Each structure stands twice: as C-alpha cells, then as structure tokens.
C-alpha positions as CSV (number, residue, x, y, z in Angstrom):
1,M,57.9,271.4,282.3
2,T,58.5,270.6,278.6
3,G,61.2,268.0,279.0
4,F,59.9,265.9,276.0
5,I,60.8,268.8,273.6
6,M,64.5,269.4,272.7
7,Y,65.6,273.0,272.2
8,I,68.6,274.8,270.9
9,L,69.3,278.4,271.9
10,G,70.1,280.4,268.8
11,I,72.1,283.7,269.3
12,D,72.6,286.0,266.3
13,I,75.0,288.8,267.3
14,G,75.0,291.9,265.1
15,G,76.8,295.2,265.4
16,T,73.6,296.9,266.5
17,F,71.3,294.2,267.8
18,T,71.7,290.7,269.3
19,R,68.8,288.4,268.6
20,T,68.0,285.2,270.6
21,G,65.4,282.5,270.5
22,F,64.8,278.9,271.3
23,I,64.3,276.5,268.4
24,D,62.7,273.1,268.7
25,S,63.4,270.1,266.5
26,N,60.6,271.2,264.2
27,Y,62.3,274.5,263.9
28,N,59.6,276.5,265.7
29,V,60.8,279.6,267.5
30,Y,60.1,280.4,271.1
31,N,60.8,283.5,273.2
32,F,62.4,285.5,270.4
33,R,64.2,288.6,271.7
34,K,66.1,291.5,270.3
35,I,68.6,293.2,272.5
36,E,70.9,296.1,271.8
37,T,74.4,294.6,271.4
38,K,76.1,297.4,273.3
39,E,74.0,296.4,276.4
40,V,75.6,293.0,276.6
41,I,78.9,293.2,274.7
42,S,81.3,296.0,275.3
43,D,85.0,296.6,276.0
44,N,83.8,297.8,279.4
45,Y,82.1,294.6,280.4
46,G,84.4,291.7,279.5
47,I,82.6,288.5,278.9
48,D,80.6,288.3,282.1
49,K,77.7,290.4,280.9
50,F,77.3,288.3,277.7
51,L,77.2,285.2,279.9
52,N,74.7,286.8,282.2
53,M,72.5,287.5,279.2
54,I,72.5,283.9,278.2
55,D,71.6,282.9,281.8
56,V,68.7,285.4,281.9
57,V,67.3,284.4,278.5
58,I,67.3,280.7,279.5
59,K,65.7,281.3,282.9
60,E,63.1,283.8,281.8
61,S,62.0,281.6,278.9
62,Q,60.3,279.2,281.5
63,L,60.9,276.4,279.0
64,F,63.1,274.3,281.3
65,D,63.2,272.7,284.7
66,K,66.2,273.3,287.0
67,S,68.3,270.6,285.2
68,F,68.0,272.3,281.7
69,E,68.0,268.8,280.4
70,S,65.9,269.7,277.3
71,L,68.3,272.5,276.3
72,K,70.7,270.6,274.0
73,A,72.9,273.2,272.6
74,I,73.7,276.9,272.1
75,S,74.4,278.1,268.5
76,I,76.1,281.5,268.2
77,G,76.5,283.4,264.9
78,V,78.9,286.3,264.9
79,P,79.8,289.0,262.3
80,A,83.5,288.1,262.6
81,T,86.3,285.9,261.6
82,I,86.5,282.7,263.6
83,N,89.4,280.3,264.1
84,K,89.5,277.0,262.3
85,E,88.7,275.1,265.5
86,K,85.5,277.2,265.8
87,N,85.9,278.1,269.4
88,K,87.4,281.6,269.3
89,I,86.6,284.9,267.5
90,I,89.8,286.1,265.8
91,S,88.7,289.5,264.7
92,A,85.5,291.5,265.0
93,T,84.8,295.2,264.6
94,Y,82.2,295.4,267.3
95,L,83.1,292.4,269.6
96,H,86.6,293.1,270.9
97,S,85.7,291.9,274.4
98,L,85.0,288.4,273.0
99,E,88.1,288.2,270.8
100,N,90.6,285.4,271.5
101,V,88.5,284.0,274.3
102,D,87.7,280.3,274.2
103,L,84.1,281.2,274.0
104,V,82.9,277.6,273.5
105,E,84.7,276.3,276.6
106,V,83.7,279.2,278.8
107,I,80.0,278.7,277.9
108,K,80.2,275.0,278.3
109,S,81.8,275.4,281.8
110,K,79.1,277.8,282.9
111,F,76.1,275.9,281.5
112,G,76.8,272.3,282.4
113,N,78.9,271.2,279.6
114,I,76.2,271.8,277.0
115,E,77.2,271.7,273.3
116,V,78.2,275.1,271.9
117,F,78.5,275.8,268.2
118,L,80.2,279.0,267.0
119,E,80.0,280.1,263.4
120,K,80.0,283.2,261.2
121,D,76.6,284.7,261.1
122,V,76.3,284.4,257.4
123,N,76.8,280.7,257.6
124,F,73.6,280.4,259.6
125,L,71.8,282.6,257.1
126,L,72.9,280.4,254.3
127,Y,72.1,277.2,256.2
128,K,68.5,278.4,256.7
129,D,68.2,279.4,253.1
130,M,69.5,276.0,251.9
131,Y,66.9,274.3,254.2
132,D,64.1,276.5,253.0
133,M,65.0,276.0,249.3
134,Q,66.1,272.3,249.7
135,L,69.6,272.9,248.3
136,Y,71.6,270.6,250.5
137,N,72.3,268.1,247.7
138,Y,74.0,270.6,245.5
139,P,77.9,270.3,245.6
140,I,78.7,274.0,245.7
141,V,76.3,276.7,247.1
142,C,77.5,280.3,247.8
143,G,75.6,282.9,249.7
144,V,76.3,286.6,249.4
145,Y,74.5,288.8,251.9
146,F,74.6,292.5,251.2
147,G,74.4,294.7,254.2
148,T,76.7,297.1,256.0
149,G,79.5,295.0,254.4
150,I,79.5,292.0,252.1
151,G,78.9,288.8,253.9
152,N,79.9,285.6,252.2
153,S,79.3,281.9,253.0
154,I,80.6,279.0,250.9
155,Y,79.2,275.5,251.3
156,I,81.1,272.7,249.4
157,N,80.3,269.0,249.6
158,N,78.2,269.3,252.8
159,E,80.4,271.6,254.8
160,F,81.3,275.3,255.2
161,I,84.7,276.2,253.8
162,S,86.8,277.8,256.6
163,G,90.3,277.7,255.2
164,K,93.7,277.3,256.9
165,H,93.0,279.9,259.6
166,G,89.2,279.9,259.6
167,T,89.0,283.1,257.5
168,A,88.0,281.8,254.1
169,G,85.3,283.6,252.1
170,E,86.2,287.2,253.0
171,L,84.7,288.4,249.7
172,G,84.3,292.0,250.8
173,H,88.1,292.3,251.3
174,I,89.2,291.6,247.8
175,P,91.5,294.5,246.9
176,V,90.5,296.8,244.0
177,Y,93.2,298.5,242.0
178,G,93.0,302.3,242.3
179,N,90.7,302.3,245.3
180,D,92.3,304.4,248.1
181,R,89.5,304.2,250.6
182,V,90.3,302.8,254.1
183,C,88.2,299.7,254.9
184,G,86.8,299.0,258.4
185,C,89.3,296.1,258.6
186,G,92.2,298.6,258.4
187,N,93.3,297.8,254.9
188,I,93.2,300.2,252.0
189,G,91.3,299.3,248.8
190,C,88.9,296.6,249.9
191,I,86.0,296.1,247.5
192,E,83.4,296.6,250.2
193,S,84.7,300.1,250.8
194,K,83.3,300.9,247.4
195,A,80.3,298.5,247.2
196,S,78.4,297.8,250.4
197,G,75.7,299.4,252.6
198,K,78.3,301.6,254.2
199,A,79.5,302.8,250.7
200,L,76.0,303.4,249.6
201,Q,75.3,305.5,252.7
202,Y,78.3,307.6,251.7
203,I,76.8,308.3,248.2
204,N,73.4,309.1,249.8
205,D,75.0,311.6,252.3
206,E,77.0,313.3,249.5
207,K,74.2,313.6,246.9
208,Y,70.8,312.8,248.4
209,K,71.1,313.7,252.1
210,N,67.5,315.0,252.2
211,N,66.2,311.7,251.1
212,D,65.9,308.4,253.0
213,I,68.6,305.9,251.8
214,S,65.9,303.3,251.1
215,E,64.9,305.4,248.1
216,I,68.3,305.9,246.6
217,F,68.0,303.5,243.7
218,K,65.2,305.6,242.2
219,H,68.1,307.7,240.9
220,Y,69.9,304.7,239.4
221,N,69.1,305.4,235.7
222,E,70.6,308.9,235.7
223,D,73.4,308.4,238.3
224,K,76.7,307.1,237.1
225,E,78.0,306.7,240.6
226,L,75.2,304.3,241.5
227,K,75.8,302.4,238.2
228,D,79.5,302.1,239.2
229,F,78.4,300.9,242.6
230,I,76.5,298.0,241.1
231,D,79.3,297.3,238.7
232,V,81.9,297.0,241.5
233,L,79.5,294.9,243.6
234,S,79.1,292.5,240.6
235,M,82.9,292.2,240.4
236,A,83.0,290.7,243.9
237,V,80.3,288.1,242.9
238,A,81.9,287.4,239.5
239,T,85.2,286.8,241.2
240,E,83.7,284.0,243.3
241,V,81.8,282.7,240.3
242,N,85.0,282.5,238.2
243,I,86.9,280.7,241.0
244,L,84.3,278.3,242.3
245,D,81.8,277.8,239.5
246,P,79.0,277.2,242.0
247,D,75.8,275.3,241.4
248,I,73.7,277.9,243.1
249,F,74.3,281.5,244.2
250,I,72.0,283.0,246.8
251,F,71.6,286.7,247.3
252,G,70.2,288.1,250.6
253,G,70.6,291.0,252.9
254,G,69.0,294.3,253.3
255,L,70.6,296.0,250.2
256,Q,68.9,293.8,247.6
257,D,65.5,294.3,249.4
258,M,65.6,298.1,248.9
259,N,63.1,299.9,246.6
260,N,64.1,299.8,242.9
261,F,67.2,297.8,243.6
262,P,68.5,297.0,240.0
263,R,68.6,293.2,240.1
264,K,68.5,292.8,236.4
265,E,71.4,295.3,236.0
266,L,73.4,293.5,238.7
267,E,73.0,290.2,237.0
268,E,74.0,291.7,233.6
269,C,77.2,293.0,235.3
270,I,77.9,289.7,236.9
271,Y,77.6,288.0,233.5
272,K,79.8,290.8,231.9
273,H,82.6,290.0,234.4
274,S,82.3,286.2,234.4
275,R,84.4,283.9,232.3
276,K,82.8,282.9,228.9
277,P,81.2,280.7,227.9
278,Y,81.2,279.0,231.3
279,P,80.5,279.7,234.1
280,G,79.1,283.0,232.8
281,K,76.5,281.3,230.6
282,D,74.9,279.2,233.3
283,I,74.8,281.1,236.6
284,T,71.8,280.2,238.8
285,I,70.9,283.1,241.1
286,L,68.2,282.8,243.8
287,Y,67.1,285.6,246.0
288,T,66.0,285.3,249.6
289,G,64.3,287.7,252.0
290,N,65.9,287.3,255.4
291,T,63.8,288.2,258.5
292,Q,64.8,289.3,262.0
293,M,64.7,285.6,263.0
294,S,66.7,284.1,260.1
295,G,70.0,283.9,261.9
296,V,68.5,282.5,265.0
297,I,66.5,279.8,263.1
298,G,69.6,279.0,261.0
299,G,71.6,278.5,264.1
300,G,68.9,276.1,265.4
301,I,68.8,274.0,262.2
302,Y,72.6,273.9,262.1
303,G,72.8,272.9,265.7
304,F,70.4,270.0,265.4
305,D,72.3,268.7,262.4
306,K,75.6,269.0,264.3
307,L,74.1,267.1,267.3
308,K,73.2,264.2,264.9
309,E,76.9,264.1,263.8
310,I,78.1,264.0,267.4
311,K,75.8,261.0,268.2
C-alpha cells in the first residue's frame, strides 16, 4: 500500500493511441501505458469500454488499496472542442461515442466521486511546457503544436482561454481566401487543410511517394509548394501574434521535429506577416520536444494545481 503518496491518473486521448499514467506530487510517472484508441473508444462501444479501461488501469497499477484513497483525480486531455463548463466533449473527429456525454459526472459516479478534469489535449501540453520552462508568470503564453492538424492553446493571466462556448483558439480553422479544400471539420477553406501534417502528407504522396515523409523537407529549397506550405503555416501563427501580442510563443508537435524542418524560414515568414514595428519586432519563440508522456504529465501537473484551487 502506498497511501502516503497522492496520485493523479493522466489520460491523453489521441486519434490513434490513448496514453495513461499515474503522476505523483513530484510529477514522477508510474505505470505508463499506450493503448490503441479504437480498442477503447468506438461508436460500437458507447462509453462503457472507456470506463472499463480506466478501471483496469487503476486496478492493475497495484498502487492503491481497495479504497483508492490516494488517487485524488483523473485528468483527461482530448483532441476535441469542449464546452465552457469543461464536462462535455462538443465535437471530436475520432471520439463520437463520447460527444455530449457528461463525462465528468459519469466518471465521478463510477469511481467514488473522485475529481475529474477535462481539457483540450494541447492545454496539457502547454501546461507541461510552461512548468518545464518556468513561464507561469508571463501574462500571455501561446502554444502551437503542429501535428495532424494545428493544435493551439492560449494561456492569459493564469488561465486557459475557452471563450463563450469553450471553443476558443481553433487556429487551424481560420478560413483562407481561395482555398477550396474540405477540412476534417466539414468546412471549406480552413488553414490547416493547406498547412498541417495531413496537408504535408498530401504533398508527399503527390510528389515524393517513394520517400518517407520524415525526409520531405530536404526538398524545401527547390520546392515552391513546400515553401508555400511554410508561408501558409506562418500566417496562422502571425494571425494570433497580431491579435494577442503574446509574451511567449511555444512551438511543439511532430512537424517541427522533422529532419531539415525550416525553422529559420518559418520565423522569417511569421515576421513578414506580423504587424510592424510591434509585435513583429519582438516575438519570442521557444521550441519544445514533446514525448509520448507529455500529455499525461501535463494532465498530472494541471490536476494537482486544480486540487489546490478546490481546497
């Protein structure tokens, strides 16, 4: 029994994999797991299989006695829009079976009224990065995480900005004039349909299909389409810079970790599209290398801070 140690169960749900782990108050990780999301979340299962996964993960960890007294909270990060009350998923490409369910109340009821925190997955990534880089005291910090889409988290005056309906910060869905591509959200012309991991895959399939996509940027200097890709990507970032004038901009996600990714050219394009002289003249950009555990750890850090607020 380890009742003297408090834990939070962090759950980072992705379109392909769901990652879980227990975080103690020193932010150490225990029993990290990676599970195929389709095995626990599907239109065929409803919510029961997801709840069963949580139950199995808790019991098989062997960290708790029968009372689960030392498990203080469950933090769940999802690639989705969440309502302002942060208890329901409004819209998610891969998580339809969890949409419009009072997920917080259902989990509380099943697991002894434990605290449950539901957030966008990118908010947990930004929270961890801010902890690692000691950025909590800056008034405005923005995180952009380039992956399959464009994930965006905005932290202003010690809180995440969620907006009237909980859907603020959908940077990837800024409409671009003249773009007729259909986005995964159903709209036509969203910027991430032209500048995201999915859009990059499209370029690779059309022009470099015999090469691994991880090597695509070695063609950057001679490929106008790749240069346009970076330019459009910078427009999304510059839009947020011009609107919010943030103290710090954090870049993360798999895209910027690729071989030969043109960071310098991206920054030059961001400057080109930013208002002069400010904020364009003074944009602080930090890069982060996220790991498999980042969302889980971020959920734990966030959860412990929320527990302090509740007390």
